[in-house]
C-alpha positions in Angstrom: 152.8 139.1 98.2 150.5 139.9 101.0 150.7 143.1 103.0 149.9 144.0 106.6 147.0 146.4 107.0 148.1 149.6 108.8 146.2 152.2 110.7 147.1 154.7 108.0 145.2 152.7 105.3 141.8 153.5 106.7 142.8 157.1 107.4 143.8 157.5 103.7 140.5 155.9 102.5 138.6 158.3 104.8 140.6 161.2 103.5 139.8 160.2 99.9 136.1 160.0 100.6 135.9 163.3 102.4 134.1 166.0 100.4 136.0 168.9 101.9 139.4 167.3 101.8 142.5 169.4 102.0 146.1 168.8 100.9 147.5 165.4 102.1 150.9 165.5 103.9 152.2 162.1 105.1 154.9 162.5 107.7 156.6 159.8 109.8 159.8 158.0 110.6 161.9 156.3 107.9 161.0 152.9 106.5 157.5 152.5 108.1 155.5 152.1 104.9 154.4 155.7 104.0 155.1 155.2 100.3 153.6 151.7 100.3 150.4 153.1 101.9 150.1 155.9 99.2 150.7 153.3 96.4 147.9 151.1 97.8 145.6 154.1 98.0 146.4 154.8 94.3 145.4 151.2 93.4 142.1 151.7 95.2 141.4 154.9 93.4 142.1 153.3 90.0 139.8 150.4 90.8 136.9 152.8 91.5 
């Protein structure tokens, strides 16, 4: 199933690649795709 790209996707990838990264806290309204975005980031990390 295809998925819409969200602004948070690039933000999470940038966070992952940052050398001085700090704790990641994802806040937002209910049912907007926070968990989905984190799961996609996890898949990207596993591929690398």
